[in-house]
DRENVO-667707 format. One record per residue: x, y, z negated of N, C-alpha, C, O in turn; residue in one letter. Coordinates in steps of 0.02 Angstrom, whole numbers, plus 50000, padded with zeros to 5 digits. Example, Ala and Ser with C-alpha at 12.3 -4.5 7.8 and 13.67 -1.06 7.14 Angstrom:
506604971649610506154977549610506604983549610507124983449577A506424988849646506844994749643506455000249606506705005749598S
This chain:
505524908850724504944904550712505184897350707505554895050751M504984893750655505244887050646504874881950691504384883650724N505134875750690504864870550734504124869150720503734868350767H503944868950656503244867650639502784873050666502234871650689N503024879350663502614884850689502484883950763501924885150787C503004881850801502904880950873502414875350887501994875950932R502464869850849501984864350857501284866750842500814865150879I501214870650788500554873250769500264877450825499674876850842N500674881750854500434886250906500194882450967499664883850995T500584877450988500394873551046499734869851034499304869651077L499664866850975499054863250959498454867950958497924866450984L498554873750927498014878550921497774880950990497184880751005L498244883051032498034885851096497794880451144497384881851187F498044874351138497754868951177497024867951158496604866851201S496884868351094496194867551070495754873251096495184872051117W496014879351095495614885051117495484884951192494934886651214M495984882851231495894882551303495354877551321494934878851364I495364871751288494874866551303494174868751285493704867751323V494094871751225493424873051200493164880151215492564881251216F493604884851226493364891651232493624895451293493254899651319H494214894151316494474897851372495074902051354495194903451295G495444904051405496074907451393495994914251361496454916651327L495414917551371495354924351346495394924751270495494930251243E495314919251235495344919351162496054920051136496154920651075A496554919951181497244920251158497404926851124497864927151083A497034932151138497144938551105496494941151075496164945451104Q496314938551018495714940950984495824947950956496394949950945P495284951450944495324957650906495434955950832495304950350811N495694960850794495814959750723495554965750684495724971450700V495144964450634494954969450584495194966850516494994961450495V495614970750484495914968650420495724973850368495934979650373F495324971850319495104976350266495464974450201495404968750179V495824979050172496164977950109495974983550061496044989450077I495744981750001495544986649952496084987349898496534983249894T496024992449858496554994349811496324993349739495864996749716D496634988749703496504987449632495884983249619495654982949562D495614980049669495054975449660495324968449651495684965949694Q495174965249595495454958749579495034952949603494494953749631G495294946949591494954940849611494264940349580493794937849612Y494194942649519493544942149485493054947749500492494947649475G493274952549541492844958249556492414957049618492374961149663D492094951049619491624949049671491084944849639491224940649596L490464945949658489934941949628489984934649649489804930249610S490234933249709490304926349731490844922549694490874916349697S491284926049658491794922849617491574922249545491964920249502H490944923849531490674922849465490574928949423490374928349365G490714934849450490614940849410489874941549392489444941549436N489714942049327489014941949305488654948649313488044948949304P489024953949329488724960649332488764963649402488264965949429V489354963549431489464966649496489084963149552489064956949554L488784966949597488424964149653488794966049718488874971849733K489004960849755489354961949819489054957549873489384952949897T488444958849893488104954349941488444953750008488444948350038P488734959150034489054958850100489694954750099489824950850144S490094955650047490704951750040490544944450025490894939950047L490004943349989489784936449977489594933050042489754927250054D489244936850085489034934050150489634932550194489654927550229A490134936950192490754935750229491094929450204491324925350243L491114928650139491434922750109491104916350133491434911250143R490444916450142490074910550162490184908650235489964903250257E490524912950273490684911250343491434911850355491644913650410T491824910450303492544911550307492944905550284492704901350246S493564905350308494084901250277494334905250217494504911050224I494354902150158494544905650097495214903050071495294897050061R495694907450061496324905550029496224906349954496184911949928L496174900749918496004900949847496604901849801496524903449742T497204900849828497814901649788498294906349825498874904749838D498014912249842498374917249882498644922649835498284925149792Y499284924449845499614928949798499934934849834500184934349890H499934940549799500244946649824500734949149770500934945249727V500914955449773501314958449720500844961649669500264962949685S501074962849608500614965449557500424972749565499994975149528P500724976349612500524983249625500514984549700500704980249740T500274990549718500034991749786500564992449840500554988549888C501034997149836501524997949889501944991549899502074989749956A502154988149844502514981849855502124976749895502404973349938P501474976149882501064971549922501044973649995501124969450039T500954979950008500904982350076501554981450114501554979850174R502114982350080502754981350113502854974150135503074972850191G502684969450091502754962350108502254960350162502414956450207A501644962950157501124961350205501314963650275501254959850323L501554969850280501724972750345502314969350378502334968650439M502794967150338503444964950365503534957450367503944954950406S503164953650325503304946550318503914945150277504164939550276G504184950350244504764949750200504544950550127504074954350112H504884947050082504754948150012504834955549996505254959050026F504434957949949504424965049932505124967849920505284973249946T505524964349881506184967049863506674966949921507184970349919N506524963049973506924963350034506664969050079507054972550112R506004969750080505684974750124505814981850102505814986450143A505934982950036506114989650013505644992749962505884995649914G504984992349970504534995949924504384991949860503844989149853P504864991649814504754987949752504464992449697504344990149641W504344998749713504005003349667503485007149707503455006549768H503075011049672502565014949706502745022249712502425026049748T503265024449675503485031449673504245031649669504575026449679I504535037449654505245038349639505695036149697506245033549686R505475037349759505885035949816505985028649831506435026749869G505555024449802505625017249811504985014049838504835008249824R504615017949878504025015149910504085014949986503595014050021S504705015850011504805016150084504925009050111505315005150083F504585007450165504705001150201505325001950244505355006450286L505804997650233506454998350266506374998950342505934995850372R506825002950372506815003750445506984997250481506804996350539Q507334992750446507514986450477506944981350477506994976050508T506404982950442505834978450439505364979650497505234985350516S505114974250526504594974750577503934976550543503874976050482A503444978550582502774979950556502244977150603502384975550661T501644976550576501084974650618501024979350678500914977250734W501094985850664501014990850717501504989450774501314989650832G502134988250757502644986850808502454980650849502434980950911D502304975150815502224968750848501564968550888501554966050944I501024971050859500394971050896500414975750956500164974051010F500704981750948500724986351004501164983651061500994984551119S501714980451043502134977351095501774971551129501944969751186E501284968651094500894963251123500284965551162499864961551182G500234972151175499694974751216499074977151178498574978751209G499104977351112498534979351072498504986951062499024990351062Y497904989551055497804996151025497834995150950497514990750922A498224999350916498344998550845498105004650806498305010250822T497695003550756497425008950716497495007650642497425001950620G497635012850604497725012250532497305017750498497345023550517M496905015750448496425020350418496435019650342496285014350315F496615025150308496585025150235497265025750204497625030650213G497445020550165498045020750124498625017150158498565011350177K499185020650166499795017750194500285016150138500435010250126W500525021350104500945020650044501605017150056501865013650012H501885018050116502535015250132502995020750159503485019250194L502845026950142503235032650163502825037850198502445036250244G502905044250177502505049650205502915054250251502665059250276D503545052450262503975056350305504285051850358504315045750351N504525055050412504875051350464505505048150434505845051450395Y505665041950450505355037550500504915032050471504885026550497P504565033650416504205028450378503455028750387503105024150366Y503195034050417502475034850423502185029550471502555026950513R501545028050465501255022950510501315024850583501395020550626P501275031350598501335033450667502055032550693502165032650754E502535031650647503225030050667503345022550672503865020350695D502855018650649502955011450643502475007350686502285001750669R502285010250743501905006550793501155007550792500805004750834G500895011350744500175012650742500015018650785500265024150774F499585017650835499455022750886498915027650864498905033350887Q498465025450822497915029850797497915029250721497815023850694E498005034950687498085034850614497655040250583497675046050604V497265038350533496915043150490497065040950419496825035650397V497465044850383497695042550318497745048250268497805054150287R497705046550204497885051250152498625050550137498955046150166H498895054750094499605054450077499725050550013499275049949971G500325048050004500515044549943500125038149933499915034949980G500035036449868499695030249851498955031049837498625026149821G498695037049844497985038049830497775045249844498195049749847G497135046249854496875052949865497015057249803496865055249747V497305063049815497475067649760498175066649733498375070349688G498555061949760499255061349739499665066849773499415070149819Q500275067749751500665073549772500765074149847500725079749873T500905068749885500975069549957500325070749994500335072250054P499765070149960499115071049993498995078450005499315082749974D498525079850051498355086850064498085089950001497715086749963Y498255096249989498115099449925497375099549908496955101349949W497225097549847496545097649818496075092449848495475092849837D496325087549885495905081949906495635078549844495985077649794N495005076449847494705073249789494125068749809493575069149781S494235064349859493785059149879493205061349923492955057449963Y492985067549917492405070049955492615075850000492945080549977F492415075650064492525081150111493265083450110493415089350101D493705078650121494425079850115494745081450182494435081050235D495385083050178495805083850237496305078050238496685077150191T496295074250292496755068550300497225069950359497115074550398Y497735065750364498225066650417498015062250476498035056050473F497825065550531497635062050592498225062350639498385067550668H498555056650648499165056350689499665061750670499985064850712N499735062650604500225067250577499995074350566500355078250535G499405076150590499155082950585498555083250536498125078850539K498525088250493497955088850446497295090050485497275094050531P496785086450464496125087150495495595086250442495635081650401Q495095090550441494555090150392494035084950412493865084250471S493785081350361493275076250373492715077150322492835078850264Y492115076050343491535076350299491375069350273491405064450309K491205069050209490985062750181491455059850129491995062550116G491235054350099491625050850048492195047050082492105044450137Y492765046750049493375044150081493285037350114493455036550172C493015032450078492935025750106492475025850167492615022450217T491945029750164491495030350222491865033250282491745031150339D492315038050270492685041150324493135036050358493165035750420V493485031850319493955027050349493575022050393493805020450448Y493015019550369492635014750409492335018050471492315015150525F492115024250463491835027850521492375029050574492245028150634R492975031050552493515032350600493755025850632493955025850690E493735020350595493915013850624493425011950679493645009350731A492785013350670492295011850723492445016050785492405013550841K492605022350775492775026650832493365023750870493355023350932R493885021750834494475018850865494305012350902494555011250958F493885008150873493695001950906493325003350971493455000151022I492865008050969492495009851030492965012251085492895010351143E493455016451066493925019051115494365013451143494545013451202E494545008651101494955003051123494574998651173494844996551223S493934997451158493514993451202493434996951270493474993751322V493335003451268493275007251330493915006951372493885007151433E494485006351338495125005751372495294998651390495824997251418A494844993951375494934986851390495554983951357495924980051386S495654985951294496224983451257495984979851194495514982051162K496304974151177496164971151111496394975951057496854979951069P496094975650999496254980550947496434977250881496194971850864F496874980750845497014979350775496784985450735497054990850743L496274984450693496034989850650496204988050578495904983550548A496694991550550496934990450482496594995650437496775001550437Y496084993350399495694997750356495904996550284495764991350255I496245001450256496565000750190496285006150144496515011850146S495815004250102495475009250061495885010949999496245006749972T495845017249977496135019149912495675017149855495895016649798N495045016149869494565013749819494665006149810494835002649857A494545003649749494315007149688494865009549642494785009549581P495445011549670495995014449631495765020949599495345024449627H496035022549541495885028849509496235034649545496685033449585G496025040749532495515042749485494825040549510494715039949570P494365039449464493745036049480493195040949501492915044549460Y493065040849567492565045249596492155041349647492415037049683H491505042849649491065039149694490385042549694490195045449643C490015042149749489315044649746488935041249690488995035249679P488535045049655488215042649594487745036749607487645032649563E487445036449667486965031049679487285024149674486935019249663K487945023749682488285017249678488465015249607488475009349591Y488615020149563488845018349497488355019649440488425016749386W487865023849450487385025149397487015018749374486905017949314K486835014249421486505008049398486935003849352486675000549307P487595003949361488035000149317488105003549249488165000249198Y488105010149250488145013849187487525012349144487575011949083L486955011449176486335009949140486355003149107485935001649064A486844998849127486894992149096487364992049036487524986749010Q487574997949014487964998348952488714998348961489084997848912G488954998949022489674999249034489955006149015489575010949006M490625006449009490935012949004490885016449072490775013149123T490955022949072490905026649134491455024349183491335023849243E492055023149157492605020849200492425014249234492515013549294R492175009449195491995002949224491425003649274491435000449327Q490945007749258490365008549303490575011549370490345009349423A491015016649368491235019749430491675015049470491625014749531I492095011249435492515006149468492075001249506492214999849565F491554998749475491094994149509490704997749564490564994849617F490535004049553490175007849604490595008849667490335008649722G491245009949657491695010649715491725004149755491765004349816M491714998549720491714992049754491054991049790491034988449845I490504993149758489844992549790489824996449855489524994249904A490145002349856490175006349917490595002749971490405002750029N491164999849951491564995949998491154990250027491164989050087I490794986749983490384981050005489884983350057489784979950108D489554988850046489074991550094489404993050160489124991550213E490014996050158490364997650220490574991450258490544991250319N490794986250222490984979950255490384976950290490424974850348V489824976750256489214974050286489004978050347488804975050398G489034984750343488834988950400489314988050459489094987950516A489964987350445490444986350499490334979650534490364979250595L490224974450496490104967850526489474967850570489454964950624R488944971250546488334971750586488464975850649488204974150702Q488844981050643489014985350700489404981350752489274981850812W489894977350730490274973050776489804968050811489884966550870L489324965450772488834960750800488424964150854488304961350908R488194970250839487784973950887488174975650951487884976051005N488814976750943489244978451000489484972251039489824972951090K489304966351015489524960251048490254958651035490564955251075G490534961150980491244960350965491384955350910491954953450899L490874953350874490984949250814491334942650830491804940750794E491124939250882491384932550895492124932650914492504928050896K492344937850948493034938250971493484941950922494044943750939D493244943150861493614947050813493794942850751493354939950719T494434942750734494654939950670494504945250617494794950650619I494074943650571493884948350518494164945750452494004940150431F494574949850419494894947750356494744952750302494754958850312I494594950150243494524954350183494994951650130495024945650117F495354956350098495794954450042495904960649999495624965950012T496314959949947496474965549903497224965649889497574960849906T497464971049858498194971949853498504969849787499114969049783D498104968849735498374966549671497794964949625497214965549645N497944963049563497414961349517496994967349498497154973049515G496464965949462495984971249444496304976649400496734975249359T496074982849410496294988349368495824989649311496034991749257A495174988549321494684990449270494134985349259493654986649223S494194979449290493654974549283493804968749236493364964549225G494414968449208494614962549169494164961249110494014955449094R493954966449076493544965449016492834963049032492494960448989E492624964049094491974961549115492034954249138491664949849115I492514952949184492594946149211493264945749247493424950149287F493654940549231494314939949263494444932849287495024930849294N493924928949300493974922249330494464917849292494854914249322A494454918249226494864914149181495604915949184496004912349153Q495794921149218496504922649227496764927349172496394931349145M497394926549157497744930949110498064936749148498354935749202R498014942649120498334948449151497904951949202497394949449224G498144957949221497804961949272498324965549313498904963649312Q498134970749348498594974549389499254975849352499254977949294K499814974649386500464975849356500754970049318501344970249299G500354964849308500574959249266500904953849307500734952649365S501394950449276501704944649307501284938349299501424933249330E500774938749256500314933049248499814933049306499754937849343Y499454927549311499044926149370498564931849387498454933249446E498274934949337497794940349349498094946449382497724950749406G498754946949384499074952549416499184951849491499264956849526G499174945549516499374944649585498984939449625499094938749685H498534935649594498104931149633497474934949652497124937549609R497334935249717496784939449742496384935649795496614930449820V495794938149812495384934849864495674935849933496014940849946P495534931049977495714931750048495214927750089495184921650084F494814931350129494304928250172494484929650245494644935250263F494454924550287494584925250359494024921950398493874916050389L493724925850443493194923250486493344925050558493494930750575S493294919950602493394920950674492954915950711493164910350724W492344917950729491884913250761492144910150825492094904050833P492434914050870492674911450933493234906350923493314901750963F493634907450871494174902850856493974896950814494404893050793G493324896250800493094890650760493244891250686493234886250650G493374897350663493544898350593492984902350558493114907450526L492384899950563491824903250531491384898550491490824900150473N491634892650478491294887950434491644887950366492254886850362N491274889150313491564890050247491994884050228491774878350229A492614885650209493074880450187493614883550144493864888950160R493804880150090494334882450046494994879350066495044873350081D495514883450065496204881050071496534882150003496614887749980I496734876649972496974876949903497734877149898498004877949843D498084876549954498814876849951499044883949932498694888849944Q499644884249904499934890649884500114894849946500484892549989L499834900849950499964905350006500104912349979499984913749920T500354916750023500554923349999500534928550055500454926850114A500614934750035500604940350083501134939750137501024941950194H501704936650122502234936050172502044931350228502394931050279V501504927450220501284922750271500854925950325500754922950378D500594931850313500064934450356500334936550425500024935050475I500894940050427501164942050493501364936050536501184935950595L501714931050509501844925050551501204921750575501184919050631P500684921850534500044918950554499734922850611499474919950659T499754929550606499484933750660499854932450726499554932150779F500504931650722500894930450783500644924150818500594924050879I500494918950779500234912750809499514913650834499364911650890D499084916450793498384916950812498264921550871497814920350911L498674926750876498544931850927499004931450987498994935751031C499424926250990499864925351047500374930851054500514933151109G500654933150998501144938550998501854935850997501964930050981L502324940151013503034938151012503344940450946503284946250926K503684935750913504054937450853504664941550871504954940550925A504874946250828505484950150843506094945550849506134940450815P506544947450892507154943550900507584944150837507634949450807M507904938550818508374938450762508064941250698508374944850660D507444939350686507074941850627506834935750589506434931850614Y507064934950528506894929150487506334930850439506424935050395A505754927750447505194928850402505314925150336505604919750335F505084928150282505084924650217504464920350209504454915750169D503944921850247503334917850246503314912950303503794912350342G502764909350307502674904450361501964904950389501504907250355R501884902850450501224903050481500744898250445500934892750425S500124900550437499614896550403499154893050454498634890250434L499334893050517498894890250568498714883050554498144881050562V499204878950534499054871950522498554871050465498154866350467S498574875450416498074875150362497394877650385496884874750369L497404883050423496764885850447496384880850489495774880350485L496744876950530496424872250575496474865050550496284860350586Y496734864150490496784857450461497134852650510496914847050521D497684855050540498054851250590498484845850556498684846550499L498604840350592499004834850564499754836350566500144832550594P499944841950536500644844050533500844844350460500474847350420V501404841350441501594841350370501654848550342501934852950375P501384849550283501444855950248501894854750187501664852050136W502514856650191502984855350136502864860350080502744866250091S502904857750019502814862049961503414866749956503964865149976E503284872649928503814877649921503734881349855503204881049823R504244885049836504214889549779504204896649805504594898549848A503734900749779503694907749797503804911949735503634909949679L504084917949745504214922449689503834928949700503824931649755V503514931249647503234938049648503464941449585503564938249533T503544948049588503754951649528503514958849531503274961249582D503574962249474503384969349469503984973149442504114973149382S504354976349487504964979649467504824986649439504934987949380Q504564991149481504384997949460504975001449425504875004649374R505565000749453506165004049428506555006449489506385004649546V507065010549478507465013049534507835007349569507825006849630I508155003049530508504997349557508254990949524508194990749463D508094985649563507814979649535508244976349481508864976649484P507904973349433508224970049376508044962649379507454960849384I508544958449376508414951249381507954948849326508024950649268K507464944749346506954941549303506424946449279505964944349244W506474952849296505984957649270505274955849294505154955449354R504824954949247504104953949260503984949549321503654951549369K504264943449318504264939049376503864932749364503754930649308S503644929749420503314923149418503584919049476503544921049534A503854913149460504034908249511503454903349515503254900449465V503194902549576502564898749584502664892749629502984893149681M502384887049608502274881349652501534879749647501154883149612T501324874649683500604872949680500404870249613499804869949598E500884868349572500724865549506500954870049449500624870249397Q501514873649458501824877049402501874884649412501864887149469W501934888149355502104895249354502644896149301502544894749242R503234898549322503764900449276503754907949270503884911449319L503594910549211503504917649200504114920449163504304918049110V504414925549193504994928949164505574924249149505994925749107N505604918749184506144914049176506124909949112506584906049099G505594910949071505584907949005504944904048989504964899048953K504384906249016503744903149000503524898749058503564900749116E503284892749042503084887949094502354885949083502154884049028L501954886449137501244884849133501054880049189501244880949247Y500664874949171500364870449221499724873849243499214873549209H499754877149301499224881749320498564878249336498034881149328I498594871949358497974868349373497594866349310496984866549308N497964864349260497654862349197497554868149149497144867849103R497924873449159497924879149112497884885749151498364889549150D497314887049186497274892949228497334899549190497494904749219P497194899349125497234905449084497934906449055498044911349019S498394901949069499084902449048499144903748972499424908748950Q498864899148935498894899548862499404894848831499654896148776K499564889348865499974884148836500654883948870500734881148924N501154886948838501834887348864502184880548856502294878348800N502344877348912502644870648911503394870648921503684865448934L503724876448916504434876948931504854872248889505314869048914A504694871648824505094867348780504984859948796505444855948786A504394858248821504244851248835504474849048904504574843148916K504544853748950504724852049019505354855949042505314859849089R505914854949008506524858849024506774857749096507064862249126P506674851649124506914850449192506514854549243506794856949292R505874855349231505474859549276505704866749271505784870149322V505834869049210506084875849201506744876749238506844881749273V507184871849231507834872249265507754872449341508094876349374E507314868349367507204868249439506934874949465507164877449516T506454877749429506154883949451506634889849441506624894549481L507034889649390507554894849382508054894549440508294899749463R508204888549462508654887849519508334890749582508674893949622H507684889749591507334892649648507364900249645507464903549696E507264902949586507304910249578508004912749595508074917849629Y508514909349570509204911349583509344911649658509674916249682D509114906649695509204906649768508854912649800509124916049843K508244913849777507864919549802508224926149788508304930249832W508444926949726508784933149705509434934149745509574939649768W509814928849754510444929349791510324931449863510744934649894D509744929449890509604931149961509384938349970509474941150024S509084941449918508824948249927509254953549895509244959349917I509634951949843509994957049805510524960849844510644966649827S510854958049895511334962149932511034968449962511384973449971P510394968349977510074974150008509934979849960509764985349981G509994978549894509834983849846510294989849852510114995349833F510894988749878511374994149884511204999049940511485004449943A510744997049984510555001250041509955005450021509425002750007V510035011950019509495016449999509155019350061509475022050105H508495018650063508115021650117508075029150106507985031450050E508135032950160508155040250155507685043450205507605041150261R507365048850184506975052850230507455055950281507975058650262V507285055450344507705058150398507455065050416506865065950432V507895069950413507715076850431508095078850494508635076450508V507785083450531508095085850592507855082250654508075083950709G507405077450647507145073950705506525077550731506125080150692N506445077750797505875081250826505205078250805504695081650807D505195071950785504575068650765504275071850703503675071450692A504695075050661504445078650601504915084350586505375083750546E504785089950619505195095850608504725101950606504475103950658N504615104850548504965103550484504715097250448504165094850461P505125094850403504945089250359504715092050293505035096450264A504135089450268503855091750205503975086350152503655081150154H504415087750105504585082950052504185084749989504045090649976L504005079649950503625080849888503945077149830504315072349839T503785079449769504055076549708503865069349697504175065949656G503365066849732503175059849729503785055449742503845049949714H504235057749786504805053749808505465055849775506005053749797D505425060049723506025061549685506345055049659505995050349642W507005055049656507355049849618507375052049545507905053749518L506795051949514506715054449446506985049349396507055043449411A507135051749335507425047449283506935042349257507135036949235D506295043849260505795039249234505135040349270505045045449303S504665035649262504005036549291503665042649261503305046149296D503765043849196503445049649163503695056149192503335061149193N504325056149215504615062349243504405063449315504525068749343A504105058449346503925058949416503265062649425502755060549397S503255068249462502625071849474502245068749533502215071649587P501965062849521501695058849576500975060649595500735058449647W500635064649553499955066749573499875074149561500265077249524H499355077049592499275084249592499075087149524499165093049512Q498805082949480498685085249412499335086849377499365091749339G499855082849389500505084349359500815090549390501155094449356K500705091449455500955097549487500635103649456500975108549442I499995103449445499645109049415499885110449343499965116149323R499975105049305500165105749234500885108149225501045111049173A501315107149274502005109549272502385107049210502715110949176A502325100549197502715097749142503455097949161503615096249219K503905099749116504615100249133504885093549158504845088449124P505155093549218505435087549248505875089649306505775095049335S506345085449323506795086849379506945080449417506865074949391E507155081249479507335075549520507565077949588507535083849604G507805073249628508055075049694507855070049746507605064649730G507955071849809507765067649865508385064849900508875068449911W508365058549916508875055549959508675056850031508155054550054A509095060650068508925062450136509505060650183510075059650161I509355060250246509865059350298509775064850349509255065350381R510285068950357510285074050409510485070650474511045068150481V510015070450521510115066450581510605069650631510965066150667E510595076250632511055079550679511315086050649510955089550614Q511945087450662512265093550637511925099550669511855099950730S511725104350626511365110150652511275115150595511495114150539A510945120650612510735125550561510055123450535509595122050573T509985123250469509365121250437509135126650389509535130050357Y508485127350384508175131650332507825126950283507375123150301V508035127350220507735123350167507345128050121507635132550091I506695126950116506255131250076506035127450015505725122150020S506185130149956505975127149893505305130249872505225136349873L504835125849852504165128149836503915125049772504085119349755R503495128949736503165126249678502475123349696502225118649665R502175126249748501535123949775501625122149848502085124649880W501205117849876501275115949947501105121749993500745126349973P501345121450054501235126950101500505128050117500295133750126R500105122650119499405123650138499025127650085498495130450100E499285127950024498965131949971499145139349977498725143649963L499765140849999499985147750006499875151749942499465156349939S500255149849889500165152849823500845154449793501325150649804H500905160049757501555162049730501845157049680501475153649644P502495156549678502855151949634502655152949561502545148049525I502615159149539502515160649468501795161849449501655163649392N501325160949496500625162549481500255156549452500385150849471A499795158049405499335152849382498855151049439498815154449490D498495145549428498005143249478497385140849443497415136849396L496815143349465496185141349434496035133949446496255131249497A495675130749401495485123649412495055123049475494685127649493P495105117249506494685115849564494015113049544493885111649485G493575112349593492885110049580492875102649561493285098649584A492395100949518492295093949499491945090249555491625093249598A492005083649554491655079249600491335073649560491525072649502V490855069949588490525064649549491035059449524491445056849562P490985058049459491445053249429491825056249371491585061049341G492405053549356492825056049302493185062449324493085064749381L493595065249280493945071449297494405070549357494785065749361N494365075149404494785075049463495465078149447495515082349402A495975076149484496635079249475496605086749481496945090349445F496185089149527496165096349540495815100349486495835106549487R495505097049438495195100649382495695103049330495505106849285E496325100949335496845103349290497025110549307497155112049365T497025115149258497225122049273497955122249296498375118549270P498105126549344498785127249369499185132149327498965137849317G499755129949303500165133949258500705137749296501085134649334K500745144249285501285148149315501945146649281501965144049225G502505148149315503155146149289503525151549250503815150149198L503515157649275503925162749243504665161949260505095163849221G504805159049319505495157949340505785164349371505415168249401A506435165349364506755171149393507245169249449507445173549488T507435162949452507925160749502507725153949531507345150149501K507995152649590507925146149621508615143849642508995147549673A508775137549625509425134849642509345128749686508945124249671T509715128649741509725122949787510395119349780510925122549780L510355112749773510955108649773510875103449829510375099849832K511375103149872511375097949924512095095749935512515099749954I512215089549923512905087049925513335090849875513155091149817G513885093649898514335097449854514185104949855514555108849825N513655106849888513485113949895512945116049846512455112549837L513045121849813512545124749768512435132049787512905135849795T511795133949793511615140849809511055142949762510595139049748R511075149249739510565151949695510315158649722510715162749745T509655159649720509355165949741508845168149690508555163949655K508725174749684508205177149638507515175949666507415175549726P507035175349620506325174849639506025181749628506005184249572I505795184949681505555191849676504805192149693504545188449734V504475196849658503775198549671503335192249675503355188049629D502955191649727502485186149734502745180949784502355178349825D503375179349781503665174649829503335167849824503245165249769A503165164949881502875158249883503415152849891503305147049873E503985154749919504535150049929505185153849931505205159849947E505715150349916506385153149921506755149349975506825143249972I506995153250025507275150250085508045150650084508325155850067R508355145150103509085144750108509265142450179509015137350202F509685146350212509915144450279510615141650274511075144850249T510695135550300511325131950291511535128450356511115126550396L512195127850364512455123550417512585116650385512985116150339E512245111550410512315104850382512585100150435512375100150492L513055096050413513345090950457512915084650452512595083350402E512925080850505512595074350505512885070050449513485068450449E512455068150401512705064350343512125062650297511555064850308D512265058750244511785057350191511905062050133512475063650115D511345064450103511395069350050510895067749994510395064350005Y511035070449934510535071149881510345078449879510775082749869L509705079849887509455086649888509065087949823508615084049806L509235093349789508875095249727508685102649731509055106749757E508105104149704507885111049697507665112349626507305108249597G507865118049598507695119549528507455126749523507775131349549I506895127749490506665134349471506855135349398506725131049356F507165141049382507395141949313507395149349296507285153649338H507535150549233507515157449207508125158549163508345153949129S508395164549165508955166249121508735170449062509155173449027D508075170749050507845174548992507745169948932507975164148934N507425172248881507375168448819506955162148826507035157448787E506525161848875506105155848883506505149648901506315144148883S507055150648936507455144948957507095140249003507255134249006G506605142849040506195138649084506635135349138507085138449167M506495128849150506865125149202506415119349226506195115249186R506305119149290505865113849317506055112649390506265117149426I505985106449412506145104749481505655107749530505065108649515G505905109249589505465111549643505075105449667505365100549690A504415105849662503995100149679503965098749754503835093149776Y504095104049793504045103449866504665106549898504925111649874Y504895103549952505425106349993505235105550066505015100150087A505335110850104505205110650176505865111650211506215116550200V506045106850255506695106950288506585107450363506275103150394I506835112850392506745114050464507415114750499507845118650477E507505111050553508085111850595507935117350645507445116950682R508355122450647508245128050693508485126250763508435130250809L
């Protein structure tokens, strides 16, 4: 923690002691982050169609970060948010292909809050690893209700989940829940809060919705009114999903008020990247959307309200801020201890929140969208200051005068370009040494034995080859890939290669009927399941290759091996030696230490 942070903390807590009392040193925290909702997807930001009365009301009692930036896609934002490290340092610079894991060397909110005496709960979307040691329950969160992967119905999720009446992972174990996904997360968060209060513990409730991310599903009462206004069905459901979130936020705030918890609770609302489906309706003058290096890809809303801390009077903070700042800010606001020998890439925002007379030095921040196996310098990047945006190292925009980024000033302002390129070079040099370190699923640990691996985390050749959602699993498009694993202890292991997940209990070569539809667009489970016609299964791990026949109605092919403690690439292939020449990767592998 730097000198300014310590000054900020002392000033803040001196103020709280005088005006409120010592008990405010550890406020409760509710943090709501939605998926794919952009800056313009709020009526209070000028959207002419979407209605978000509860979020508008929150905004009117909040400190607002008006120049707050994240990463252009979801797992990268979550990695930086959780750790206080730039995405490419934290590890999850992609959303699939084995590159969505938050490094084991990174701290997390769960770790720091739980060590500070908090009850810690996580509800909804994690997307920083579905296996040990990357799951939220491995990273300091004591109560977890989550789906798998980056969204409901993706490959690591429980089979045939589709937003309604799904099975989620409760502290690592599958459990059935009734209701629409977003409603379930907010309901479970309330249960956790009540239990924390009964235990006399301050709480951190991290509510991370998969909505309004696709596939687009929602109760019809939320989206039918938008469809009646002439929108496409996709746009209407996208807005309907936001309307449902808005209703849940309003209900949760009222519930906290009724419980007498509102004043002592820091309540935050934000989103993880630019809009996915609202740009054509309204994009707040910004260029680009989700995935873009332009402003519309990474500038998002951020509202913070804390009545007891005096942060409930509407005020805008216009300085440049980012996701890497949030954990250092929490450490100051909540009286937590920073990890030893841990250098944050962000800085505490306390002096801005309280308008303290502490100098705020201008800085350059970098955000980018890599979405590749190994990061590429300058790829889809933006170097940001409070005045300038350098895009891809070549385009320069005066963001205050040109918020839509239409007028490229690079040729007219070469010194600014040179300065910002130098800032990027320093940033790149600081993070690139870590690219050689590959995060690996750890097998053989009691915390997850057996370990269930899915094709979502294959080191596939391309995004198209990655079977990241269950529709692709059903369609059985030819693709192959392998998993980077670490065998934690030398022992006998059984590795089972599967075409379908164990909870389905279905033969490798059998077709599968389409699943039931749900309100909205086509669900992943509506894709018919294609049988393989494979005759053999081959396992490759390290330098070892084993092949076995597929007989009768086999659901999995099991290989028993003696494995030494080491790092391995694990591959499974279903194939045929007949005229069809069928060959496809095993979408699932179950690894058990005997």
